[in-house]
C-alpha positions in Angstrom: 0.1 -0.1 -0.1 1.3 3.5 -1.0 1.8 5.8 2.0 -0.8 8.4 2.8 -0.1 12.0 1.9 -0.1 14.4 4.7 -3.0 16.7 5.0 -2.7 20.3 4.0 -5.4 21.8 6.2 -4.4 25.5 4.9 -4.9 24.4 1.4 -8.1 22.5 2.1 -9.6 25.6 3.7 -8.8 27.8 0.8 -10.6 25.2 -1.4 -13.6 25.1 0.6 -13.5 29.1 0.9 -13.4 29.3 -2.9 -16.4 26.8 -3.2 -18.5 28.6 -0.7 -17.8 31.8 -2.3 -18.5 30.7 -5.8 -21.8 28.8 -4.8 -23.0 31.8 -2.6 -22.9 29.8 0.7 -22.1 31.3 4.0 -18.6 31.1 5.5 -19.1 30.0 9.1 -16.7 28.9 11.8 -18.8 25.9 12.3 -18.3 24.5 8.9 -14.5 24.9 9.1 -14.6 23.3 12.4 -16.2 20.2 10.7 -13.3 20.3 8.2 -10.7 20.7 10.8 -12.1 17.7 12.7 -12.5 15.2 10.0 -8.8 16.3 8.9 -7.8 15.0 12.4 -9.2 11.6 11.9 -7.4 8.9 9.7 -10.3 6.7 9.1 -13.6 6.5 7.2 -16.3 8.3 9.5 -20.0 8.7 9.4 -21.8 11.9 10.0 -23.2 10.5 13.3 -19.7 9.4 14.4 -18.3 12.8 13.5 -21.1 14.6 15.4 -20.2 12.5 18.4 -16.4 12.9 18.0 -17.0 16.9 17.8 -19.2 17.0 20.8 -16.5 14.9 23.1 -14.1 17.6 21.8 -16.4 20.2 23.2 -17.5 21.7 19.8 -20.8 23.5 19.7 -22.1 22.2 16.2 -25.5 20.8 15.5 -26.1 17.4 13.9 -27.7 19.2 10.7 -24.6 21.3 10.5 -22.3 18.3 10.3 -24.6 16.7 7.8 -24.8 19.7 5.5 -21.2 20.4 5.8 -20.2 16.9 4.9 -22.3 17.3 1.8 -20.8 20.7 0.9 -17.2 19.0 1.3 -18.2 16.2 -0.8 -19.6 18.5 -3.6 -16.5 20.5 -3.7 -14.2 17.3 -3.8 -12.5 17.7 -0.4 -14.4 14.4 0.8 -15.1 11.4 -0.7 -18.5 9.6 0.1 -18.8 5.8 0.3 -21.5 3.3 1.1 -20.1 0.2 2.5 -22.5 -2.8 2.6 -25.6 -0.8 2.7 -24.5 1.1 6.0 -24.8 4.8 6.3 -22.6 6.9 4.3 -19.0 7.2 5.5 -16.5 9.9 4.3 -12.8 10.4 4.0 -10.5 13.1 2.8 -9.8 12.7 -1.0 -6.3 14.0 -0.7 -5.3 11.5 2.1 -5.0 8.6 -0.3 -6.0 9.3 -3.7 -7.0 6.7 -6.4 -7.5 3.7 -3.9 -10.2 1.0 -3.5 -11.7 -1.0 -0.6 -11.9 -4.6 0.5 -14.6 -4.8 3.2 -15.2 -7.9 5.2 -19.0 -8.9 5.4 -18.5 -10.6 8.8 -16.6 -7.8 10.8 -16.8 -4.7 8.7 -13.1 -4.3 8.6 -12.0 -2.2 5.6 -8.5 -2.6 3.8 -7.6 0.2 1.5 -5.6 -0.8 -1.6 -4.2 0.5 -4.9 -3.9 -1.8 -8.1 -2.6 0.0 -11.0 -4.2 -2.5 -13.5 -7.6 -1.0 -12.5 -6.4 2.4 -13.9 -5.7 0.6 -17.3 -9.1 -1.1 -17.2 -10.9 2.2 -16.6 -8.9 3.7 -19.4 -9.9 0.9 -21.8 -13.5 0.9 -20.9 -13.9 4.7 -21.1 -12.0 4.5 -24.6 -14.5 1.6 -25.8 -17.5 3.9 -25.2 -16.1 7.2 -25.9 -15.7 8.6 -22.5 -12.9 10.4 -20.6 -11.9 8.8 -17.4 -12.3 10.9 -14.2 -12.1 8.5 -11.5 -13.4 5.0 -10.4 -14.4 3.4 -7.4 -14.2 -0.4 -6.4 -15.5 -2.2 -3.3 -14.7 -5.8 -2.8 -16.9 -7.7 -0.3 -15.3 -10.7 1.2 -14.9 -12.6 4.5 -12.2 -12.7 6.8 -10.2 -16.2 6.9 -11.5 -16.8 10.3 -14.4 -14.5 11.2 -14.8 -16.2 14.8 -11.3 -15.1 15.6 -11.1 -11.8 13.8 -9.5 -9.1 15.8 -11.9 -6.6 14.1 -15.1 -8.3 14.7 -17.8 -5.8 16.3 -19.8 -8.4 18.0 
């Protein structure tokens, strides 16, 4: 697995500010606090998990603000939104590990992030076949741990 890039919070805030201004959204401290908190975390996180995390940190932000800000951050390509195995949406910073895919255990929910160069070629070949220009791809492989009963990641 390639190493993750360090997060440039200053650049992310600038990107978010430009997006908010371009789309005529209000520029609020709460929105930037949501961005800061998600940048602290090195994992996929749901809106509810982020809301709880922010409250444990003493941030005064509503659940609605968390949800709406995650939507805005996704729309401006700062976050990537995933749906793993029918669960609620989970988010991750797009710049942390670009162009990667996910292997998800259907037993314990553990997620392995991986990069496979041959998928980029498959993406390009399929787009060429239909006259499209590749932008990005998302692959989720659902599998089971070798020994679900002894899995250290099992949530039960």
